[in-house]
N, C-alpha and C positions, 0 to 999 in steps of 0.2 A: 749275237748281241750287238757287235760293232756294226753290222749291216743295218739294223733297225735305227741306230742313232744317225747313221749316214742318211737314211731316208727322212728322218725327222729334220735334219739340217737342211736337206734339199727342199723339203716342204716349207720350212721357215723362210728360206731364201726366195722361193717363188711368191710367197705371201708378201714379203717385203717389197719385191719388185712390183707387185700388183698395187700396193699402197702408193709407191712412188709414182706410178703411172696415173693414179687418180688425183694426186696433189695439184697439178696445174689445172685440171678440170674444175676442182672445187674452188680454186682461187679466182677464176674468171667470173663467177656468178656474183661476186661482191663488188666488182669494179664499177658498174653503172649506177649503183645505189646512191652515191653522194649527189649526183646531178638530180636524181629523182627526189631525194629528200629536200634539196634546195627549192625545187618547184613547189613541193607540198608545203614547205615552211612559208613560202610567200603567199600561197593560196590560203593557208590556215590563218596567218596573221590578218589578212584582209577580211576573211569571213568572220573572224573573231571580233574585229572592229564593228562590223555590221550588226552582229548579234548583241554586242554591248549596249546598243541603243535601246534594247528591250528591258534592260535590267531596272531602270528607274520607273518603268510603267507598271503600276500595281493592278491594272484592270485584269479581269479573268481572261479576256481574249489575248492580251499580251503575254500572260503567264503560259497559256496554251501554246502560243507561237514560240515562246522561249524554250519550253520543254521539247517541242518538235525540232527546233533549230539545234539545240544541244545534242539531241540524239543523232541528227544528221551529221553534225560536226564530229562527233565521236566515231561514227561509221566511216566518215571520210579519212579521219586520222588512222583508224585501224587498217583501212585499205591501202593507205600510203605506206604504212609500216610493212605491210605484206607485199608491197610491190605492185599492187593492182591500181596503177595510175589512172586507167580509163574509168574504173568504177569511182575512184576518189574524185576524179575530175567532174563526173556527173553530179555528185553531191555538192562539190564546191560551186559548180555552175548554178545549181538550183538555189544555193544560198545567195549567190550573187543576184539572181533574179528576185529573190525575196527582199533583199536589202541592196538595191542598185545604187543608192546615193553613197553609202559608206564603203561599198566594195567595187567602185567603178572601174578599177584597174584589172579586175578579173574578167577576161573575155570568154564567152561561151566556146569559141573555137579553139582555145588553148589546149584543153585536154585531148581533142582529136588530133591536133598537130603533133602532140607527144606520142600518141599511139602509132601514128604513121611512121615515126622515126625508129620505133622499136622493132 
C-alpha cells in the first residue's frame, strides 16, 4: 500500500514539473498583443470616422454602403482581437480606400510592414 502512494506522489511531482515548464511558454504569447491592439485601435478610430459620414445620408445607396462598411469594420475588429493583423489590415485598408478623405492617415502599406516584423 505504501508503495502505491509513493508512485502517486512521484506522478504528481512529474505533473507539477511539467506545468512549471509550460508556464514561461504560455506567458510569452501575450506580450506582443499590446502593440498590436494599439495599431488596431488607431486604424479602427480612423475607419470609424470615415464610416460616420454615411450615417446622415438616408439614400438607399448610402444605407447599403453603410451596411457593408459596418460588416467590414466588425470583421477587422474580430481579426485584430484574434491577432490576425494582416487580415485586419486588409479590411482597414479597404475602408481607407472607400473613405479616403476622412481616413487619410491610414496608409495601405502599413499592414504589410507590420506582418514583415512578425
